[in-house]
C-alpha positions, 0 to 999 in steps of 0.5 A: 604142309599140304593137306586135302581139306574138307571145308563143307560136304558137297557132291563129288563132281564139285571136288569137295576136297581142296589141296591147301597149304596149312600149318604143320601140327605140333605134337602135344603131350602124349602125342606123336607127329608122323610124316605120312607116307601113305593113306588108304581111302575108305568109304567112310571118307566118301560118306563124310565128304558128300555129307551122308555121314554128318561132320563132327567139325569143319574144316577137317582132314579126312583119312584114317588108314595112315602109315608114316614115320615118327618125326617128333615125340611129345612130352611124356611119350614112352615106347616110341622113337623118332624114325620108327614107322607107325600106323594110324587107324579109325579109333583115335582116343578112348577114355579108358575109364567108362563102363565100356572101356572097363569091360574091354569094349573101348570101341563103344567108349562114349568119349571116343574120338575118331581119326579123320572125323573128330581129329585131322587124318592122313590126307596130309603130309603130317598128322598127330596121333595119341601115342597110345593109339599108334599101331606097330606095322609089321616089317613084311608090309611096305607103306602102301601095302600096309595102309588098307590093313588099318581099316578094312582089314581090322574092321573085317577081322572084327566083323568075322568074329562078331558073326561067329566065323569058325573053322569049317563054318559056311560063311557068306560075304555080301559085297566084295570091296576092299574090306572083304578082299582082306577078310576072305584071306583070314576066313580061308586061313581059318578053314571057313567055307566061303560063299560070296555075293556081289553084283560085279562079275570082276569081284566074283572072279577075284573072290574065287581067286582068293579062295571062295568056294562059290561066288554069285549075284544077289539074286542067285540061290545060296548053295547051302544055308550059312552059319555066319555072314558079313555084309560089306555093301553099305545098303540095307537091302543087302542085310536082308539078302544075307539074313534070308540065307542064314541057317538056324541060330546064325548071325549076320554082322553089318560092316558099315557105319552108315546104311540107307535103310533096312527095308521091311522083311519077313519075320520068318527070316529072323525067327529060330534065333537068327540075329543081326548085329552091327559092328562098331569100330574096333579095339586096339586089341583087335588091331594088334591081333589082326596085324599079327595075323596078317603078317603070319598068313601073310595077307596080300593087299590089292590097291589102286594108287593115287597121289594126294592131289588126286584125292577127289578122283580117288573118292570118285573112283571108289564111288563108281566101283572102279577101284580094284581092292583098295584105293591108297594115296601115296604122299611123298616127301618134299 
């Protein structure tokens, strides 16, 4: 099979991903083999590829927003059949027995394994997945349309919950890329009043089109104090921009696996029981709740389409801010 393989992190201008012919994997006990049809391109993939996020093993096939069809079923698998469509997301394994899993917080499992980081991901024609962590894709979404839901959508949904977004609240979204364009649709559906901060005039227009009450730049004053906020830009200074716009008792949730740094800030912006919380991964319950909600709203995904051979170009477009919504690799069969 063909796969985009990362053998060593490198700057994007060196095209770190190499399209290679590798052996098609076989599903082990408890696993599914999927024929991949589409895979979303995430900023986490970018950070792994250039080395901002340390690799757990090399070589590795990145990609954790894969949609495909079950080609083979490993021994002991129940509930899946050949020919069914399945999704593969970031959380690839949790032990089910540690103190975090026992509390329903498998996203914090100390033995967790992640797709495209610990195990090969979806920048390939085939991949294997632990059948317990494969996701049912709602019928209303095509393969390419569904791919962005599996990371930006699910983690954006969890971020809204961690931030405490509720109907009627004044919600701030800071940065407006792939995840935020999905989160805003959930927030508007919930009846939140949404305010968006982003450097890009085009993203401000998109935010208003998707239901934001106001959109401006990071230097613009907040129309009102915020009851909740989520930061999507992977920049520590943006966290402080969100924090200083919070009302008393409000929370800013950080939707990022990696930040450059959080700069020194005035304690008065944190006082009065304001809080900063990180958002780490997600649970299978988060994923199923979000996918069901996405179908009910229904959520519209926006994306730029690339071919598997263009994986490096997709990462460069994402890094340069040239992607409208999400970037998705289409992976046709041979």
